[in-house]
Every structure is written in C-alpha cells, then in structure tokens.
C-alpha positions as CSV (number, residue, x, y, z in Angstrom):
1,X,10.1,3.6,-10.5
2,X,11.7,5.9,-8.0
3,X,14.7,6.5,-10.1
4,X,12.6,7.6,-13.1
5,X,10.6,10.0,-10.8
6,X,13.9,11.4,-9.4
7,X,15.3,11.8,-12.8
8,X,12.2,14.0,-13.6
9,X,13.4,16.3,-10.8
10,X,10.9,15.1,-8.2
11,X,12.1,14.3,-4.8
12,X,11.4,10.7,-3.8
13,X,11.1,9.6,0.0
14,X,11.6,5.9,0.0
15,X,10.9,3.9,3.1
16,X,11.6,0.4,1.5
17,X,14.9,-1.3,2.0
18,X,15.9,-0.5,-1.5
19,X,18.1,2.6,-0.8
20,X,18.9,2.3,2.9
21,X,22.4,0.9,2.5
22,X,23.4,3.0,-0.5
23,X,26.1,5.3,0.6
24,X,25.2,7.7,-2.1
25,X,21.6,8.3,-0.7
26,X,21.0,10.2,2.6
27,X,19.3,8.1,5.4
28,X,17.0,10.7,7.0
29,X,14.9,11.0,10.1
30,X,13.6,14.6,9.6
31,X,13.4,15.4,13.3
32,X,17.0,14.3,13.7
33,X,19.0,15.0,10.6
34,X,17.1,16.8,7.9
35,X,19.8,19.5,7.8
36,X,22.2,17.1,5.9
37,X,19.8,17.3,2.9
38,X,21.1,19.1,-0.2
39,X,19.2,20.5,-3.1
40,X,20.4,17.8,-5.4
41,X,19.1,14.8,-3.2
42,X,16.3,13.5,-5.2
43,X,16.1,10.1,-3.6
44,X,15.9,10.1,0.3
45,X,15.8,6.9,2.3
46,X,14.0,6.7,5.6
47,X,13.5,3.8,8.0
48,X,10.2,3.4,9.7
49,X,11.2,0.5,12.0
50,X,13.3,2.4,14.3
51,X,12.0,5.9,13.6
52,X,10.3,6.5,17.0
53,X,13.3,5.3,18.8
54,X,15.7,7.5,17.0
55,X,13.5,10.6,17.5
56,X,13.2,9.8,21.2
57,X,17.0,9.1,21.6
58,X,18.2,12.1,19.7
59,X,18.2,14.6,22.6
60,X,20.0,12.2,24.8
61,X,22.6,11.6,22.2
62,X,23.1,15.4,21.8
63,X,23.5,15.8,25.6
64,X,25.5,12.7,26.5
65,X,26.9,11.3,23.2
66,X,25.4,7.8,23.0
67,X,28.1,5.5,21.6
68,X,26.2,2.3,21.3
69,X,23.0,0.5,22.2
C-alpha cells in the first residue's frame, strides 16, 4: 500500500521493517539526519526501537565521533 501512496506523490513514513534495509530508501531519525532527505524521497523508513537512543547519542557522536557500541 505504501508504494501506491508514494506513487501518487504523497510522502510515506514507514516504521515497519519493510523498507529499513532497502538502500534506496533513507533511514531517518528526524532529530539526527533529516537534512539528508530529498524532494523526491516519497518512502522514508524510520525505526522506533532505537529512536530514543539515537537521539540521545547524536550529540556525543558529533563531539567525540562514536565508532561502535
């Protein structure tokens, strides 16, 4: 259904696992990397499981360059 909606020109934000590993779809946490979105991105993947952790760790990564956890 998401692809039909996106084909109609509507942006779809998908938090299922359906698009997360698709390299053609951006994996977005808005507070962290919304700047990578392009006008033609109509299906946007997000992940709710680690969302709070990513938001909390982003400032530390920017300052210290977290390599792995």
